[in-house]
ZADO-1210 file (C-alpha; in nm, 4 decimals, padded with zeros to 6 digits):
<atoms>
<atom x="05.0670" y="01.1752" z="-06.7184" code="MET" pos="1"/>
<atom x="04.7827" y="01.3253" z="-06.9196" code="ARG" pos="2"/>
<atom x="04.4792" y="01.1291" z="-06.8039" code="CYS" pos="3"/>
<atom x="04.1628" y="01.2083" z="-06.9964" code="ALA" pos="4"/>
<atom x="03.9536" y="01.2492" z="-06.6804" code="PHE" pos="5"/>
<atom x="04.1842" y="01.4404" z="-06.4428" code="CYS" pos="6"/>
<atom x="04.0621" y="01.7839" z="-06.3299" code="PRO" pos="7"/>
<atom x="04.4093" y="01.9290" z="-06.2814" code="ASN" pos="8"/>
<atom x="04.4391" y="01.9147" z="-06.6601" code="LYS" pos="9"/>
<atom x="04.0853" y="02.0079" z="-06.7627" code="THR" pos="10"/>
<atom x="04.0504" y="02.3065" z="-06.5267" code="LEU" pos="11"/>
<atom x="04.3447" y="02.4795" z="-06.6909" code="GLY" pos="12"/>
<atom x="04.4453" y="02.8160" z="-06.5423" code="LYS" pos="13"/>
<atom x="04.1798" y="02.7898" z="-06.2705" code="ASN" pos="14"/>
<atom x="04.3815" y="02.5085" z="-06.1094" code="TRP" pos="15"/>
<atom x="04.6473" y="02.6085" z="-05.8549" code="ILE" pos="16"/>
<atom x="04.9343" y="02.3621" z="-05.8907" code="HIS" pos="17"/>
<atom x="05.1615" y="02.2826" z="-05.5988" code="GLY" pos="18"/>
<atom x="05.2816" y="02.0404" z="-05.3334" code="ASP" pos="19"/>
<atom x="05.1936" y="02.0429" z="-04.9647" code="LEU" pos="20"/>
<atom x="05.4999" y="02.2042" z="-04.8013" code="PRO" pos="21"/>
<atom x="05.6968" y="01.9810" z="-04.5676" code="TRP" pos="22"/>
<atom x="05.6957" y="02.2562" z="-04.3044" code="SER" pos="23"/>
<atom x="05.3141" y="02.2557" z="-04.2928" code="ILE" pos="24"/>
<atom x="05.3039" y="01.8780" z="-04.2683" code="PHE" pos="25"/>
<atom x="05.5700" y="01.8524" z="-03.9974" code="SER" pos="26"/>
<atom x="05.4556" y="02.1510" z="-03.7896" code="ASP" pos="27"/>
<atom x="05.0774" y="02.1515" z="-03.8358" code="CYS" pos="28"/>
<atom x="04.9688" y="01.7986" z="-03.9326" code="ILE" pos="29"/>
<atom x="05.2185" y="01.5555" z="-03.7788" code="ALA" pos="30"/>
<atom x="05.1476" y="01.6612" z="-03.4166" code="PRO" pos="31"/>
<atom x="04.7833" y="01.5516" z="-03.4619" code="HIS" pos="32"/>
<atom x="04.8336" y="01.2227" z="-03.6479" code="LEU" pos="33"/>
<atom x="04.7932" y="01.0115" z="-03.3346" code="SER" pos="34"/>
<atom x="04.4272" y="01.1227" z="-03.3294" code="ARG" pos="35"/>
<atom x="04.3618" y="00.9436" z="-03.6579" code="PHE" pos="36"/>
<atom x="04.3515" y="00.5822" z="-03.7722" code="ASP" pos="37"/>
<atom x="04.4671" y="00.6467" z="-04.1294" code="LEU" pos="38"/>
<atom x="04.6521" y="00.9237" z="-04.3102" code="ALA" pos="39"/>
<atom x="04.6073" y="00.8906" z="-04.6850" code="TYR" pos="40"/>
<atom x="04.8786" y="01.0953" z="-04.8546" code="LEU" pos="41"/>
<atom x="04.6797" y="01.1767" z="-05.1631" code="GLN" pos="42"/>
<atom x="04.5521" y="01.4801" z="-05.3461" code="GLY" pos="43"/>
<atom x="04.5016" y="01.5262" z="-05.7191" code="TRP" pos="44"/>
<atom x="04.8526" y="01.4344" z="-05.8270" code="GLY" pos="45"/>
<atom x="05.1161" y="01.1642" z="-05.8049" code="GLU" pos="46"/>
<atom x="05.2409" y="01.1156" z="-05.4455" code="PRO" pos="47"/>
<atom x="05.5723" y="00.9627" z="-05.5549" code="LEU" pos="48"/>
<atom x="05.6609" y="01.2979" z="-05.7141" code="LEU" pos="49"/>
<atom x="05.6446" y="01.4725" z="-05.3759" code="HIS" pos="50"/>
<atom x="06.0003" y="01.5497" z="-05.2578" code="PRO" pos="51"/>
<atom x="05.9129" y="01.4724" z="-04.8942" code="HIS" pos="52"/>
<atom x="05.6812" y="01.1729" z="-04.9316" code="LEU" pos="53"/>
<atom x="05.9104" y="00.9347" z="-04.7437" code="TRP" pos="54"/>
<atom x="05.9551" y="01.1785" z="-04.4544" code="GLU" pos="55"/>
<atom x="05.5761" y="01.2113" z="-04.4360" code="MET" pos="56"/>
<atom x="05.5382" y="00.8336" z="-04.4279" code="ILE" pos="57"/>
<atom x="05.7965" y="00.8011" z="-04.1493" code="ARG" pos="58"/>
<atom x="05.6309" y="01.0738" z="-03.9416" code="ALA" pos="59"/>
<atom x="05.2902" y="00.9108" z="-03.9865" code="THR" pos="60"/>
<atom x="05.4105" y="00.5671" z="-03.8829" code="LYS" pos="61"/>
<atom x="05.5967" y="00.7158" z="-03.5857" code="ALA" pos="62"/>
<atom x="05.2655" y="00.8604" z="-03.4661" code="ALA" pos="63"/>
<atom x="05.1094" y="00.5123" z="-03.4658" code="GLY" pos="64"/>
<atom x="04.8867" y="00.5945" z="-03.7627" code="CYS" pos="65"/>
<atom x="04.8314" y="00.3757" z="-04.0678" code="ARG" pos="66"/>
<atom x="04.9440" y="00.5285" z="-04.3958" code="VAL" pos="67"/>
<atom x="04.8592" y="00.4753" z="-04.7608" code="GLY" pos="68"/>
<atom x="04.8380" y="00.6422" z="-05.0994" code="PHE" pos="69"/>
<atom x="04.7261" y="00.5878" z="-05.4591" code="THR" pos="70"/>
<atom x="04.9759" y="00.5975" z="-05.7433" code="THR" pos="71"/>
<atom x="04.9781" y="00.5701" z="-06.1207" code="CYS" pos="72"/>
<atom x="05.2594" y="00.3187" z="-06.0686" code="GLY" pos="73"/>
<atom x="05.5080" y="00.4604" z="-06.3182" code="ASN" pos="74"/>
<atom x="05.7636" y="00.5418" z="-06.0470" code="LEU" pos="75"/>
<atom x="05.7432" y="00.2091" z="-05.8648" code="LEU" pos="76"/>
<atom x="06.0933" y="00.1087" z="-05.9657" code="ASP" pos="77"/>
<atom x="06.3106" y="-00.1306" z="-05.7658" code="GLU" pos="78"/>
<atom x="06.4284" y="00.1404" z="-05.5257" code="THR" pos="79"/>
<atom x="06.0843" y="00.2830" z="-05.4489" code="ASN" pos="80"/>
<atom x="05.9293" y="-00.0617" z="-05.4191" code="SER" pos="81"/>
<atom x="06.1864" y="-00.1617" z="-05.1577" code="ALA" pos="82"/>
<atom x="06.1302" y="00.1645" z="-04.9712" code="ARG" pos="83"/>
<atom x="05.7571" y="00.0939" z="-04.9540" code="LEU" pos="84"/>
<atom x="05.8198" y="-00.2227" z="-04.7584" code="LEU" pos="85"/>
<atom x="06.0948" y="-00.0751" z="-04.5436" code="ASP" pos="86"/>
<atom x="05.8758" y="00.2247" z="-04.4523" code="ALA" pos="87"/>
<atom x="05.5842" y="00.0031" z="-04.3500" code="GLY" pos="88"/>
<atom x="05.3266" y="00.1508" z="-04.5881" code="VAL" pos="89"/>
<atom x="04.9918" y="-00.0089" z="-04.4998" code="ASP" pos="90"/>
<atom x="04.7894" y="00.0476" z="-04.8179" code="ILE" pos="91"/>
<atom x="04.9114" y="00.0900" z="-05.1739" code="LEU" pos="92"/>
<atom x="04.6547" y="00.1489" z="-05.4474" code="SER" pos="93"/>
<atom x="04.7696" y="00.1378" z="-05.8078" code="ILE" pos="94"/>
<atom x="04.5479" y="00.2857" z="-06.0784" code="SER" pos="95"/>
<atom x="04.4614" y="00.1092" z="-06.4019" code="PHE" pos="96"/>
<atom x="04.2193" y="00.2102" z="-06.6760" code="ALA" pos="97"/>
<atom x="04.2066" y="-00.1141" z="-06.8695" code="GLY" pos="98"/>
<atom x="04.3155" y="-00.4751" z="-06.8881" code="ALA" pos="99"/>
<atom x="04.4983" y="-00.4281" z="-07.2193" code="THR" pos="100"/>
<atom x="04.7716" y="-00.1854" z="-07.3260" code="PRO" pos="101"/>
<atom x="04.5552" y="-00.0220" z="-07.5929" code="ALA" pos="102"/>
<atom x="04.2673" y="00.0628" z="-07.3594" code="THR" pos="103"/>
<atom x="04.4752" y="00.1583" z="-07.0567" code="HIS" pos="104"/>
<atom x="04.7183" y="00.3783" z="-07.2467" code="GLU" pos="105"/>
<atom x="04.4423" y="00.5551" z="-07.4415" code="SER" pos="106"/>
<atom x="04.2841" y="00.6743" z="-07.1154" code="LEU" pos="107"/>
<atom x="04.5924" y="00.7151" z="-06.8948" code="ARG" pos="108"/>
<atom x="04.7961" y="00.8891" z="-07.1607" code="VAL" pos="109"/>
<atom x="05.1670" y="00.8623" z="-07.0926" code="GLY" pos="110"/>
<atom x="05.1469" y="00.5334" z="-06.9041" code="SER" pos="111"/>
<atom x="05.3224" y="00.2128" z="-07.0078" code="ASP" pos="112"/>
<atom x="05.0896" y="-00.0803" z="-06.9380" code="PHE" pos="113"/>
<atom x="05.3558" y="-00.3523" z="-06.9523" code="HIS" pos="114"/>
<atom x="05.5900" y="-00.1556" z="-06.7249" code="LYS" pos="115"/>
<atom x="05.3034" y="-00.0992" z="-06.4814" code="LEU" pos="116"/>
<atom x="05.2191" y="-00.4697" z="-06.4678" code="ALA" pos="117"/>
<atom x="05.5875" y="-00.5528" z="-06.4137" code="ALA" pos="118"/>
<atom x="05.6023" y="-00.3002" z="-06.1281" code="ASN" pos="119"/>
<atom x="05.3070" y="-00.4699" z="-05.9593" code="VAL" pos="120"/>
<atom x="05.4743" y="-00.8098" z="-05.9941" code="GLU" pos="121"/>
<atom x="05.7941" y="-00.6715" z="-05.8403" code="ARG" pos="122"/>
<atom x="05.6142" y="-00.5528" z="-05.5276" code="ILE" pos="123"/>
<atom x="05.4427" y="-00.8891" z="-05.4921" code="VAL" pos="124"/>
<atom x="05.7797" y="-01.0670" z="-05.5216" code="ARG" pos="125"/>
<atom x="05.9356" y="-00.8389" z="-05.2617" code="LEU" pos="126"/>
<atom x="05.6491" y="-00.8966" z="-05.0197" code="LYS" pos="127"/>
<atom x="05.6742" y="-01.2723" z="-05.0593" code="LYS" pos="128"/>
<atom x="06.0525" y="-01.2671" z="-05.0363" code="GLY" pos="129"/>
<atom x="06.0412" y="-01.0772" z="-04.7077" code="GLN" pos="130"/>
<atom x="05.7385" y="-01.2613" z="-04.5753" code="GLY" pos="131"/>
<atom x="05.5440" y="-00.9369" z="-04.5383" code="GLN" pos="132"/>
<atom x="05.1677" y="-00.8947" z="-04.5662" code="ALA" pos="133"/>
<atom x="05.1936" y="-00.5190" z="-04.6145" code="LEU" pos="134"/>
<atom x="05.1378" y="-00.3083" z="-04.8014" code="PRO" pos="135"/>
<atom x="04.7864" y="-00.4234" z="-04.8848" code="LEU" pos="136"/>
<atom x="04.8052" y="-00.4088" z="-05.2632" code="LEU" pos="137"/>
<atom x="04.4872" y="-00.2776" z="-05.4250" code="GLU" pos="138"/>
<atom x="04.4542" y="-00.2448" z="-05.8008" code="LEU" pos="139"/>
<atom x="04.2004" y="00.0226" z="-05.8881" code="HIS" pos="140"/>
<atom x="04.0012" y="00.0105" z="-06.2102" code="PHE" pos="141"/>
<atom x="03.8205" y="00.3323" z="-06.3018" code="LEU" pos="142"/>
<atom x="03.4974" y="00.2183" z="-06.4695" code="MET" pos="143"/>
<atom x="03.4137" y="00.4137" z="-06.7839" code="MET" pos="144"/>
<atom x="03.2162" y="00.3503" z="-07.1001" code="ARG" pos="145"/>
<atom x="03.5399" y="00.2999" z="-07.2913" code="ALA" pos="146"/>
<atom x="03.6788" y="00.0278" z="-07.0660" code="ASN" pos="147"/>
<atom x="03.4118" y="-00.1452" z="-06.8547" code="ILE" pos="148"/>
<atom x="03.4007" y="-00.4348" z="-07.1021" code="HIS" pos="149"/>
<atom x="03.7506" y="-00.5234" z="-06.9768" code="GLU" pos="150"/>
<atom x="03.6605" y="-00.5370" z="-06.6056" code="LEU" pos="151"/>
<atom x="03.6278" y="-00.9201" z="-06.5862" code="PRO" pos="152"/>
<atom x="03.9595" y="-00.9570" z="-06.7668" code="GLU" pos="153"/>
<atom x="04.1136" y="-00.7042" z="-06.5284" code="PHE" pos="154"/>
<atom x="04.0132" y="-00.9240" z="-06.2356" code="VAL" pos="155"/>
<atom x="04.1909" y="-01.2154" z="-06.4018" code="ARG" pos="156"/>
<atom x="04.4960" y="-00.9970" z="-06.4667" code="LEU" pos="157"/>
<atom x="04.5045" y="-00.8756" z="-06.1057" code="SER" pos="158"/>
<atom x="04.4876" y="-01.2293" z="-05.9726" code="ALA" pos="159"/>
<atom x="04.7700" y="-01.3391" z="-06.2033" code="SER" pos="160"/>
<atom x="04.9865" y="-01.0479" z="-06.0859" code="LEU" pos="161"/>
<atom x="04.9300" y="-01.1419" z="-05.7220" code="GLY" pos="162"/>
<atom x="04.7344" y="-00.8378" z="-05.6045" code="ALA" pos="163"/>
<atom x="04.5375" y="-00.8550" z="-05.2795" code="ASP" pos="164"/>
<atom x="04.2235" y="-00.6787" z="-05.3989" code="GLU" pos="165"/>
<atom x="04.0509" y="-00.5246" z="-05.6998" code="VAL" pos="166"/>
<atom x="03.8519" y="-00.2049" z="-05.6491" code="VAL" pos="167"/>
<atom x="03.6281" y="-00.0858" z="-05.9331" code="ALA" pos="168"/>
<atom x="03.5598" y="00.2854" z="-05.8929" code="THR" pos="169"/>
<atom x="03.3490" y="00.5484" z="-06.0684" code="ASN" pos="170"/>
<atom x="03.4199" y="00.8837" z="-06.2309" code="VAL" pos="171"/>
<atom x="03.2877" y="01.0748" z="-05.9307" code="ALA" pos="172"/>
<atom x="03.3973" y="01.4290" z="-06.0189" code="TYR" pos="173"/>
<atom x="03.2768" y="01.5490" z="-06.3575" code="THR" pos="174"/>
<atom x="03.3971" y="01.9046" z="-06.4266" code="PRO" pos="175"/>
<atom x="03.3045" y="01.8957" z="-06.7963" code="THR" pos="176"/>
<atom x="03.0378" y="01.7397" z="-07.0160" code="ARG" pos="177"/>
<atom x="03.3086" y="01.5370" z="-07.1874" code="GLU" pos="178"/>
<atom x="03.4149" y="01.3786" z="-06.8570" code="ILE" pos="179"/>
<atom x="03.0552" y="01.3272" z="-06.7462" code="GLU" pos="180"/>
<atom x="02.9936" y="01.1369" z="-07.0694" code="ALA" pos="181"/>
<atom x="03.2544" y="00.8816" z="-06.9575" code="LEU" pos="182"/>
<atom x="03.0552" y="00.7613" z="-06.6556" code="ARG" pos="183"/>
<atom x="02.8719" y="00.4301" z="-06.6465" code="VAL" pos="184"/>
<atom x="02.6657" y="00.4871" z="-06.3312" code="PHE" pos="185"/>
<atom x="02.3136" y="00.6268" z="-06.3689" code="ALA" pos="186"/>
<atom x="01.9720" y="00.6343" z="-06.2062" code="GLU" pos="187"/>
<atom x="01.8997" y="00.3277" z="-06.4210" code="SER" pos="188"/>
<atom x="02.2332" y="00.1748" z="-06.5253" code="PRO" pos="189"/>
<atom x="02.2774" y="-00.0069" z="-06.8544" code="ASP" pos="190"/>
<atom x="02.2033" y="-00.3763" z="-06.7829" code="PRO" pos="191"/>
<atom x="02.5090" y="-00.4696" z="-06.9899" code="LYS" pos="192"/>
<atom x="02.7309" y="-00.2703" z="-06.7546" code="HIS" pos="193"/>
<atom x="02.5722" y="-00.4266" z="-06.4468" code="SER" pos="194"/>
<atom x="02.6223" y="-00.7723" z="-06.6004" code="ALA" pos="195"/>
<atom x="02.9922" y="-00.7009" z="-06.6525" code="LEU" pos="196"/>
<atom x="03.0336" y="-00.6032" z="-06.2869" code="VAL" pos="197"/>
<atom x="02.8515" y="-00.9214" z="-06.1831" code="ALA" pos="198"/>
<atom x="03.0780" y="-01.1272" z="-06.4095" code="GLU" pos="199"/>
<atom x="03.3856" y="-00.9626" z="-06.2593" code="ALA" pos="200"/>
<atom x="03.2580" y="-01.0453" z="-05.9114" code="GLU" pos="201"/>
<atom x="03.2103" y="-01.4098" z="-06.0088" code="ARG" pos="202"/>
<atom x="03.5603" y="-01.4236" z="-06.1545" code="GLU" pos="203"/>
<atom x="03.7057" y="-01.2772" z="-05.8350" code="ALA" pos="204"/>
<atom x="03.5286" y="-01.5388" z="-05.6269" code="LYS" pos="205"/>
<atom x="03.6511" y="-01.8150" z="-05.8567" code="ARG" pos="206"/>
<atom x="04.0106" y="-01.6896" z="-05.8420" code="LEU" pos="207"/>
<atom x="04.0107" y="-01.6137" z="-05.4695" code="GLY" pos="208"/>
<atom x="04.0850" y="-01.2415" z="-05.4952" code="ILE" pos="209"/>
<atom x="03.8898" y="-00.9769" z="-05.3061" code="LYS" pos="210"/>
<atom x="03.6687" y="-00.7596" z="-05.5241" code="PHE" pos="211"/>
<atom x="03.4829" y="-00.4415" z="-05.4419" code="ARG" pos="212"/>
<atom x="03.2829" y="-00.2433" z="-05.6958" code="ALA" pos="213"/>
<atom x="03.1191" y="00.0895" z="-05.6337" code="TYR" pos="214"/>
<atom x="02.7484" y="00.0848" z="-05.7218" code="PRO" pos="215"/>
<atom x="02.6335" y="00.1739" z="-06.0720" code="LEU" pos="216"/>
<atom x="02.2806" y="00.2648" z="-05.9605" code="ALA" pos="217"/>
<atom x="02.2412" y="00.6090" z="-05.8057" code="MET" pos="218"/>
<atom x="02.0638" y="00.6066" z="-05.4697" code="GLU" pos="219"/>
<atom x="01.8809" y="00.9285" z="-05.3714" code="PRO" pos="220"/>
<atom x="01.8645" y="00.8661" z="-04.9951" code="ASN" pos="221"/>
<atom x="02.2295" y="00.8285" z="-04.8932" code="ILE" pos="222"/>
<atom x="02.2643" y="00.9697" z="-04.5417" code="LEU" pos="223"/>
<atom x="02.6333" y="01.0520" z="-04.5831" code="GLU" pos="224"/>
<atom x="02.8740" y="00.9718" z="-04.8649" code="CYS" pos="225"/>
<atom x="03.1570" y="00.7258" z="-04.8150" code="ASP" pos="226"/>
<atom x="03.4074" y="01.0107" z="-04.7815" code="ALA" pos="227"/>
<atom x="03.2554" y="01.0428" z="-04.4311" code="GLN" pos="228"/>
<atom x="03.3177" y="01.4171" z="-04.3944" code="PRO" pos="229"/>
<atom x="03.1799" y="01.4096" z="-04.0385" code="THR" pos="230"/>
<atom x="03.4702" y="01.1816" z="-03.9362" code="GLU" pos="231"/>
<atom x="03.7525" y="01.2873" z="-04.1673" code="THR" pos="232"/>
<atom x="03.9251" y="01.5924" z="-04.3106" code="ALA" pos="233"/>
<atom x="04.1189" y="01.6692" z="-04.6268" code="PHE" pos="234"/>
<atom x="04.4039" y="01.9197" z="-04.6195" code="VAL" pos="235"/>
<atom x="04.4982" y="02.0499" z="-04.9636" code="ASN" pos="236"/>
<atom x="04.8400" y="02.1867" z="-05.0575" code="HIS" pos="237"/>
<atom x="04.7238" y="02.5413" z="-04.9761" code="LEU" pos="238"/>
<atom x="04.6794" y="02.4291" z="-04.6159" code="GLY" pos="239"/>
<atom x="04.3016" y="02.4580" z="-04.6286" code="GLN" pos="240"/>
<atom x="04.1142" y="02.2144" z="-04.4046" code="VAL" pos="241"/>
<atom x="03.8207" y="02.0886" z="-04.6120" code="THR" pos="242"/>
<atom x="03.5550" y="01.8121" z="-04.5948" code="PRO" pos="243"/>
<atom x="03.6926" y="01.5911" z="-04.8725" code="CYS" pos="244"/>
<atom x="03.9136" y="01.5828" z="-05.1788" code="VAL" pos="245"/>
<atom x="03.6202" y="01.6873" z="-05.3993" code="TYR" pos="246"/>
<atom x="03.5249" y="01.9983" z="-05.2015" code="LEU" pos="247"/>
<atom x="03.8861" y="02.0924" z="-05.1318" code="GLY" pos="248"/>
<atom x="03.9904" y="02.1518" z="-05.4922" code="LEU" pos="249"/>
<atom x="04.2769" y="02.4038" z="-05.5146" code="PRO" pos="250"/>
<atom x="04.1149" y="02.6468" z="-05.7581" code="VAL" pos="251"/>
<atom x="04.1221" y="03.0239" z="-05.8030" code="LYS" pos="252"/>
<atom x="03.7487" y="03.0612" z="-05.8609" code="GLU" pos="253"/>
<atom x="03.4421" y="02.8418" z="-05.8282" code="ASN" pos="254"/>
<atom x="03.4944" y="02.4817" z="-05.9314" code="ALA" pos="255"/>
<atom x="03.3018" y="02.3604" z="-06.2365" code="PRO" pos="256"/>
<atom x="03.0767" y="02.0573" z="-06.1994" code="ARG" pos="257"/>
<atom x="02.8353" y="01.8922" z="-06.4415" code="VAL" pos="258"/>
<atom x="02.5538" y="01.7000" z="-06.2745" code="PHE" pos="259"/>
<atom x="02.2906" y="01.5163" z="-06.4773" code="GLN" pos="260"/>
<atom x="02.3765" y="01.7330" z="-06.7766" code="GLY" pos="261"/>
<atom x="02.3456" y="02.0609" z="-06.5835" code="ARG" pos="262"/>
<atom x="02.6219" y="02.3063" z="-06.4975" code="ASP" pos="263"/>
<atom x="02.6422" y="02.3129" z="-06.1169" code="CYS" pos="264"/>
<atom x="02.9590" y="02.5022" z="-06.0306" code="SER" pos="265"/>
<atom x="03.0300" y="02.5391" z="-05.6595" code="PHE" pos="266"/>
<atom x="03.2527" y="02.7250" z="-05.4197" code="ALA" pos="267"/>
<atom x="03.5067" y="02.4929" z="-05.2524" code="PRO" pos="268"/>
<atom x="03.4465" y="02.4500" z="-04.8799" code="VAL" pos="269"/>
<atom x="03.7138" y="02.5718" z="-04.6378" code="ASN" pos="270"/>
<atom x="03.6953" y="02.5311" z="-04.2588" code="PHE" pos="271"/>
<atom x="04.0117" y="02.7329" z="-04.2024" code="GLY" pos="272"/>
<atom x="04.3846" y="02.7122" z="-04.2663" code="ASN" pos="273"/>
<atom x="04.5766" y="02.4426" z="-04.0863" code="ILE" pos="274"/>
<atom x="04.8507" y="02.6927" z="-04.0033" code="CYS" pos="275"/>
<atom x="04.6009" y="02.8464" z="-03.7610" code="ALA" pos="276"/>
<atom x="04.5460" y="02.5059" z="-03.6030" code="GLY" pos="277"/>
<atom x="04.3848" y="02.1815" z="-03.7129" code="LEU" pos="278"/>
<atom x="04.1656" y="02.1581" z="-03.4046" code="ILE" pos="279"/>
<atom x="04.0467" y="02.5155" z="-03.4529" code="ALA" pos="280"/>
<atom x="03.9383" y="02.4278" z="-03.8072" code="ALA" pos="281"/>
<atom x="03.7694" y="02.1036" z="-03.7027" code="LEU" pos="282"/>
<atom x="03.5838" y="02.2817" z="-03.4225" code="GLU" pos="283"/>
<atom x="03.4941" y="02.5862" z="-03.6341" code="SER" pos="284"/>
<atom x="03.1396" y="02.7088" z="-03.6840" code="ALA" pos="285"/>
<atom x="03.1733" y="02.6353" z="-04.0566" code="ALA" pos="286"/>
<atom x="03.2500" y="02.2686" z="-03.9949" code="ARG" pos="287"/>
<atom x="02.9818" y="02.2394" z="-03.7265" code="ALA" pos="288"/>
<atom x="02.7245" y="02.3647" z="-03.9763" code="LYS" pos="289"/>
<atom x="02.8531" y="02.1370" z="-04.2528" code="PHE" pos="290"/>
<atom x="02.8702" y="01.8232" z="-04.0390" code="ALA" pos="291"/>
<atom x="02.5433" y="01.9130" z="-03.8669" code="GLY" pos="292"/>
<atom x="02.3545" y="01.8785" z="-04.1937" code="ALA" pos="293"/>
<atom x="02.4640" y="01.5154" z="-04.2224" code="PHE" pos="294"/>
<atom x="02.3994" y="01.4423" z="-03.8570" code="ARG" pos="295"/>
<atom x="02.0474" y="01.5808" z="-03.8993" code="SER" pos="296"/>
<atom x="01.9908" y="01.3510" z="-04.1954" code="ARG" pos="297"/>
<atom x="02.1014" y="01.0501" z="-03.9919" code="LYS" pos="298"/>
<atom x="01.8949" y="01.1409" z="-03.6871" code="ALA" pos="299"/>
<atom x="01.5843" y="01.2075" z="-03.8962" code="PHE" pos="300"/>
<atom x="01.6189" y="00.8840" z="-04.0918" code="ALA" pos="301"/>
<atom x="01.6679" y="00.6716" z="-03.7818" code="TYR" pos="302"/>
<atom x="01.3712" y="00.8370" z="-03.6092" code="SER" pos="303"/>
<atom x="01.1531" y="00.7869" z="-03.9164" code="ALA" pos="304"/>
<atom x="01.2619" y="00.4227" z="-03.9396" code="LEU" pos="305"/>
<atom x="01.1760" y="00.3622" z="-03.5734" code="ALA" pos="306"/>
<atom x="00.8362" y="00.5300" z="-03.6129" code="LEU" pos="307"/>
<atom x="00.7621" y="00.3283" z="-03.9257" code="SER" pos="308"/>
<atom x="00.8544" y="00.0045" z="-03.7501" code="ALA" pos="309"/>
<atom x="00.6381" y="00.0931" z="-03.4504" code="ALA" pos="310"/>
<atom x="00.3353" y="00.1890" z="-03.6592" code="SER" pos="311"/>
<atom x="00.3744" y="-00.0883" z="-03.9150" code="GLY" pos="312"/>
<atom x="00.3345" y="00.1682" z="-04.1910" code="MET" pos="313"/>
<atom x="00.5955" y="00.2369" z="-04.4535" code="GLY" pos="314"/>
<atom x="00.6184" y="00.5987" z="-04.5593" code="GLU" pos="315"/>
<atom x="00.8551" y="00.7736" z="-04.7951" code="GLN" pos="316"/>
<atom x="01.1126" y="00.9686" z="-04.5984" code="VAL" pos="317"/>
<atom x="01.2123" y="01.3165" z="-04.7147" code="ILE" pos="318"/>
<atom x="01.5518" y="01.3773" z="-04.5601" code="LEU" pos="319"/>
<atom x="01.6829" y="01.7159" z="-04.4481" code="PRO" pos="320"/>
<atom x="01.8977" y="01.8824" z="-04.7134" code="ASP" pos="321"/>
<atom x="02.2703" y="01.8033" z="-04.7237" code="PRO" pos="322"/>
<atom x="02.5222" y="02.0904" z="-04.7422" code="PRO" pos="323"/>
<atom x="02.4745" y="02.3045" z="-05.0500" code="LEU" pos="324"/>
<atom x="02.8046" y="02.2034" z="-05.2134" code="ALA" pos="325"/>
<atom x="02.7137" y="01.8340" z="-05.1801" code="CYS" pos="326"/>
<atom x="02.3728" y="01.8464" z="-05.3452" code="ARG" pos="327"/>
<atom x="02.5090" y="01.8087" z="-05.6974" code="SER" pos="328"/>
<atom x="02.7952" y="01.5745" z="-05.6045" code="CYS" pos="329"/>
<atom x="02.7607" y="01.2227" z="-05.7393" code="TYR" pos="330"/>
<atom x="02.9265" y="01.0817" z="-05.4272" code="LYS" pos="331"/>
<atom x="02.6136" y="01.1717" z="-05.2299" code="LEU" pos="332"/>
<atom x="02.4243" y="00.9306" z="-05.4537" code="TYR" pos="333"/>
<atom x="02.6244" y="00.6292" z="-05.3414" code="GLY" pos="334"/>
<atom x="02.8452" y="00.5848" z="-05.6424" code="ILE" pos="335"/>
</atoms>
């Protein structure tokens, strides 16, 4: 598709297109999967286009690891939907950008809203028909200025389709000013936007569907973002072991980033190539330094909190700096 907010379109020739080779997955990743709770087979593209997705899922499940991925949903036909259940996929997230065809299709250009809704219904029917609880079916709604007014209606739609959960996410990576202008989160969010999220939460409670919305208010003292780079790793299709999907962008040069209206390009972070060994990359000096910055923030904050509690005095805590590449990442501000 041609989504208005996807970096693999907006970065043009700087983006290195490709799929993770099956040989790298089978030889360098699969032997370590038993160390992990969840393998999320996701990068910056559509997983169902990968020629070896089903082999990857089988290898992951064979290792005793949960598996999931996010999809645009266009390829969830009858065959693929049945394979999802047969393969034992644990988490399936399907991306929407609106509760109406006009809004969704204007942002996720190339998508068919009615077909997408029908695909969701098919998976729900298959699950019920086979008496299966899995995959957990999450419908993701990317909150933007152009669509947040439809969030409460999207909750109602999701409940009517039979989804398990609604997750309202933010435009976390903003490589251009045009994409940054789409975001609804801010240091002081628009009260109208906050009211819409609150309304959606009430609707979810009324309809009995789980609802999770990422915060709209930026928080300056997040100890570590929810990507949890001290506990996880992202391997891009080049085989680079990186902290997260945002810092592991497959680009030829520095990655562009706009933060609070300022250009803050950064060099992607690479702990080493997985072909040289996953453990070697995870135990590298580069990762120790990166993760150490977050561990220092946690240790300092907990010590300061204990001291404040003991003294009865509340003081503003100035945390140690996070890694350089994270300082202008919106994820570090809790969104």
